[in-house]
C-alpha distance (Angstrom), angle and dihedral (degrees) to the residues before:
residue distance angle dihedral
X1 . . .
X2 3.80 . .
X3 3.78 118.5 .
X4 3.80 120.7 -123.5
X5 3.78 126.6 -137.7
X6 3.78 122.6 -169.2
X7 3.76 139.0 -166.2
X8 3.79 129.0 176.6
X9 3.80 118.5 -146.8
X10 3.81 116.8 -157.3
X11 3.80 126.0 -169.6
X12 3.78 131.1 162.7
X13 3.79 130.8 -173.9
X14 3.81 110.7 -107.9
X15 3.80 99.7 178.2
X16 3.78 132.6 70.3
X17 3.80 92.1 -123.6
X18 3.77 129.8 49.3
X19 3.79 106.6 -144.9
X20 3.81 123.0 163.4
X21 3.80 91.6 -131.2
X22 3.78 99.3 45.6
X23 3.80 111.8 27.9
X24 3.80 115.4 123.4
X25 3.79 108.3 -98.6
X26 3.81 96.5 -169.5
X27 3.78 116.1 115.8
X28 3.79 140.9 151.6
X29 3.78 129.0 -111.5
X30 3.81 112.9 -154.8
X31 3.78 121.1 -162.2
X32 3.80 127.0 -157.1
X33 3.80 92.8 -109.1
X34 3.80 90.3 61.5
X35 3.79 98.3 -100.3
X36 3.80 115.1 142.5
X37 3.80 120.7 -160.6
X38 3.79 123.0 -165.8
X39 3.78 107.0 -135.2
X40 3.79 139.7 179.4
X41 3.78 139.3 153.4
X42 3.77 117.5 -75.2
X43 3.81 116.7 -82.3
X44 3.82 89.9 -106.6
X45 3.81 87.5 65.6
X46 3.81 98.7 44.9
X47 3.78 96.8 -85.8
X48 3.78 133.7 137.9
X49 3.83 111.6 -93.3
X50 3.83 89.7 -151.7
X51 3.81 90.1 65.8
X52 3.80 132.6 71.7
X53 3.80 112.4 -101.9
X54 3.83 122.8 -148.1
X55 3.80 92.9 -106.6
X56 3.82 90.7 54.0
X57 3.79 88.7 47.3
X58 3.80 91.0 52.6
X59 3.80 95.9 48.1
X60 3.82 89.2 43.1
X61 3.81 90.7 53.0
X62 3.81 90.7 48.3
X63 3.81 93.2 48.4
X64 3.80 91.8 45.9
X65 3.81 93.1 49.0
X66 3.81 92.4 46.9
X67 3.81 90.7 49.3
X68 3.80 94.0 49.3
X69 3.79 91.2 47.5
X70 3.82 91.0 46.8
X71 3.82 91.5 50.4
X72 3.80 90.3 50.7
X73 3.82 92.4 49.1
X74 3.82 90.9 48.0
X75 3.82 92.3 48.2
X76 3.81 91.5 49.9
X77 3.81 88.1 53.3
X78 3.82 89.6 49.8
X79 3.81 93.1 -114.8
X80 3.80 115.6 143.9
X81 3.81 117.1 -134.7
X82 3.81 115.3 -160.8
X83 3.79 98.7 176.8
X84 3.79 139.2 6.0
X85 3.81 126.2 -172.3
X86 3.78 129.2 171.6
X87 3.80 126.9 -167.4
X88 3.81 93.3 -162.0
X89 3.78 124.1 175.6
X90 3.79 140.0 -177.5
X91 3.79 130.3 -146.5
X92 3.79 123.3 -150.4
X93 3.79 117.3 -145.0
X94 3.78 140.2 135.6
X95 3.78 129.3 -75.1
X96 3.82 124.9 -136.6
X97 3.82 90.2 -81.9
X98 3.82 90.8 54.3
X99 3.83 93.6 -108.3
X100 3.80 120.8 140.0
X101 3.79 114.6 -106.9
X102 3.77 143.2 152.5
X103 3.78 91.7 -90.7
X104 3.77 100.2 -180.0
X105 3.78 138.4 15.5
X106 3.77 124.1 -170.6
X107 3.78 125.4 -162.7
X108 3.79 117.2 -159.6
X109 3.79 104.5 -175.8
X110 3.77 121.4 -176.5
X111 3.80 113.3 -163.5
X112 3.79 127.9 -168.9
X113 3.79 114.3 -160.0
X114 3.78 125.3 -154.9
X115 3.77 130.9 -173.9
X116 3.78 129.2 62.1
X117 3.82 97.1 -57.8
X118 3.81 118.4 70.7
X119 3.81 108.6 -172.9
X120 3.78 119.4 -138.6
X121 3.82 122.7 -121.3
X122 3.82 93.0 -94.9
X123 3.81 91.1 54.5
X124 3.81 92.0 48.2
X125 3.81 90.0 50.0
X126 3.81 90.1 50.3
X127 3.82 90.2 50.2
X128 3.81 90.1 52.5
X129 3.80 91.6 47.3
X130 3.81 90.9 52.5
X131 3.81 91.0 45.7
X132 3.80 91.2 49.9
X133 3.80 92.5 48.4
X134 3.81 90.4 52.4
X135 3.82 100.8 37.3
X136 3.82 109.5 120.1
X137 3.79 93.6 -147.4
X138 3.83 95.7 45.7
X139 3.80 87.9 51.6
X140 3.82 89.4 52.5
X141 3.82 102.8 53.3
X142 3.80 132.6 76.7
X143 3.79 95.3 -152.8
X144 3.75 121.9 104.2
X145 3.80 108.4 -96.3
X146 3.81 120.9 -163.1
X147 3.78 126.0 -171.5
X148 3.79 113.1 -157.1
X149 3.81 108.6 178.8
X150 3.80 111.8 -147.6
X151 3.79 103.3 -144.6
């Protein structure tokens, strides 16, 4: 049975007018666990830079999913991970039809292993490849996704 995941997006007009160039883009995303995230468009599109924009949310979801899958793969192989950090980013561009899209996302994970076994670079790369192949979010997007382990 497939699992379900829900989010509620709430926005309300705060100005007397409703103009495409000036309407308030800030909104809230509520998750089932009770977490609330302040969101907006990116600053380049009139949004609030203090809020999460959808592109950041997408690359954050991808990086989080890859990390969780990587940690599971490492644990199954009896490798101990002490720390994991990823400086992921997304690029916005146009697709073949000229429509704006998140055209590329790059993950740059840096993993620190503990325990008696310290995997070599080839093993870490193989772990990332397996994580990428099994990451739910990576398997759900059309954008190019690159994983560049930072050893």
